[in-house]
Each structure stands twice: as structure tokens, then as C-alpha cells.
C-alpha positions as CSV (number, residue, x, y, z in Angstrom):
1,X,123.3,137.1,84.0
2,X,121.8,135.0,86.8
3,X,124.0,133.8,89.7
4,X,123.4,130.4,91.2
5,X,121.9,130.8,94.7
6,X,124.5,130.5,97.5
7,X,123.5,129.2,100.9
8,X,124.2,131.5,103.7
9,X,123.0,130.9,107.3
10,X,122.2,133.9,109.4
11,X,123.6,133.4,112.8
12,X,121.8,133.9,116.1
13,X,124.8,135.6,117.7
14,X,128.5,135.4,117.5
15,X,130.4,136.2,120.7
16,X,133.8,137.7,121.0
17,X,134.0,136.8,124.7
18,X,136.7,135.1,126.5
19,X,136.0,131.4,127.6
20,X,134.5,131.1,131.0
21,X,132.8,134.5,131.2
22,X,130.6,134.7,134.2
23,X,126.9,134.2,133.4
24,X,126.0,137.1,135.8
25,X,127.5,139.6,133.4
26,X,125.3,141.4,130.9
27,X,126.0,140.5,127.3
28,X,125.9,143.4,124.8
29,X,123.9,142.3,121.7
30,X,124.6,144.4,118.6
31,X,122.6,144.3,115.4
32,X,121.7,146.3,112.4
33,X,118.4,147.4,110.8
34,X,117.7,144.4,108.4
35,X,113.9,143.9,108.0
36,X,112.3,141.4,108.6
37,X,115.1,139.9,110.8
38,X,115.6,142.9,113.1
39,X,114.2,146.4,112.9
40,X,112.8,149.2,115.1
41,X,109.0,149.3,115.7
42,X,107.4,151.7,118.1
43,X,110.9,152.5,119.5
44,X,111.4,148.8,120.3
45,X,113.7,146.3,118.6
46,X,111.5,143.8,116.7
47,X,111.7,141.0,114.1
48,X,112.1,137.3,113.8
49,X,115.8,137.2,114.7
50,X,115.2,139.4,117.7
51,X,112.6,136.9,119.0
52,X,114.9,134.0,118.5
53,X,117.9,135.7,120.1
54,X,115.8,136.8,123.1
55,X,114.5,133.3,123.6
56,X,118.0,131.8,123.5
57,X,119.2,134.2,126.1
58,X,116.1,133.8,128.2
59,X,116.5,130.0,128.3
60,X,120.2,130.3,129.1
61,X,119.4,132.7,131.9
62,X,121.8,135.3,130.6
63,X,121.1,139.0,130.9
64,X,121.5,141.0,127.7
65,X,121.3,144.6,126.4
66,X,120.3,145.1,122.7
67,X,121.7,147.9,120.6
68,X,120.8,148.7,116.9
69,X,123.6,150.4,115.0
70,X,125.3,150.6,111.6
71,X,126.6,147.2,110.5
72,X,130.3,148.3,110.2
73,X,130.3,149.8,113.7
74,X,128.7,146.7,115.2
75,X,131.1,144.4,113.4
76,X,134.1,146.5,114.5
77,X,132.9,146.7,118.1
78,X,132.2,143.0,118.5
79,X,135.9,142.3,117.7
80,X,137.1,144.9,120.3
81,X,135.0,144.4,123.4
82,X,134.4,141.4,125.6
83,X,130.9,140.2,126.4
84,X,129.7,141.4,123.1
85,X,127.7,139.5,120.4
86,X,126.5,140.4,116.9
87,X,123.5,139.1,115.0
88,X,122.3,138.4,112.3
89,X,125.3,137.7,110.1
90,X,126.4,135.3,107.4
91,X,128.7,132.6,108.4
92,X,131.6,132.9,105.9
93,X,135.0,131.2,105.7
94,X,136.8,134.4,106.6
95,X,134.6,135.0,109.7
96,X,134.7,131.3,110.9
97,X,137.7,131.6,113.2
98,X,137.0,135.2,114.4
99,X,133.9,134.3,116.5
100,X,132.2,131.6,118.6
101,X,129.1,130.7,116.6
102,X,126.0,129.9,118.5
103,X,123.6,128.7,115.8
104,X,121.5,129.5,112.7
105,X,118.4,131.6,112.7
106,X,117.4,130.9,109.2
107,X,118.9,129.4,106.0
108,X,118.9,132.0,103.3
109,X,119.4,131.7,99.6
110,X,120.8,134.7,97.7
111,X,120.6,135.3,94.0
112,X,121.3,138.2,91.6
113,X,119.2,138.9,88.5
114,X,119.6,141.0,85.4
115,X,117.2,142.2,82.7
116,X,117.0,139.9,79.7
117,X,119.6,141.2,77.1
118,X,121.8,142.7,79.8
119,X,125.4,143.1,78.4
120,X,127.9,141.9,81.0
121,X,131.2,143.8,80.6
122,X,133.0,142.1,83.6
123,X,136.1,140.2,82.6
124,X,135.5,137.1,84.8
125,X,132.4,135.0,84.9
126,X,130.6,135.1,88.2
127,X,128.9,131.9,89.2
128,X,128.4,132.6,92.8
129,X,127.8,135.5,95.2
130,X,131.4,135.2,96.6
131,X,132.9,135.7,93.1
132,X,130.6,138.6,92.4
133,X,131.9,140.6,95.5
134,X,134.8,141.8,93.5
135,X,132.5,143.8,91.2
């Protein structure tokens, strides 16, 4: 079965900070290992998303500290601590109101594929990635 591609924007950073946070504070940027967007190279965080995020913070004149960690830990931490952002992540309906979205890094198209002749034994048809999550 082939799923129709679903558009998902990867986000520069989503901040769980209170409005009016002083610019002089250092913002903690959390991310996961997700090549080619962000990954470790020679003990340094590298990748296309890292370059975009660093440039955004440089232009804004905001100090930041990067930390690579497991996605679940980053996602949990960004919701608990002020002055903390997470990137790259898909902008979904259930996340929309949880964060302040800064902007897209890239527009990504996702699709799932199966070998010809694959027998699908799931009870409901899946026509998008969001309906496939249940399986």
C-alpha cells in the first residue's frame, strides 16, 4: 500500500518561554540526531537545520546553547523549562498551541511504501501518515 505524501514543515525552533523574556538571557536549544538536519560531526553539532537556527539567533542577537539529546527528553524538557526551544519538529495540530512557532526550515514530504503484492491486514484504510500512526 502506498500512502499519499503529507506535507510537514520542520520548524526552526519552538520556544516554551514566557512573553517578554529578556534578550540578555541565554536560550537553551534542544535537538535530536536527525541527519541531515542536525547531527554530530567531529564533536560539533552540524547540519542544515543547525546552520539555519544559528543564523536566526545570530541575526536576533540572542545568545544560545545547543544540546543534542533523545527526542522524547528534548520534547519533555522544552515543555517544562523557560528559555528553552526545540528543533527540528513537525508542526502538527496537536502541537500548534503548545509552542510559539518561529518558522519553517524546510518543507518535507513523507510517504510509506510496500513491496508489490504486500497483503495489508489492517482493518482501516490508511490514506495519510496521520491515519497510519495508529498502526
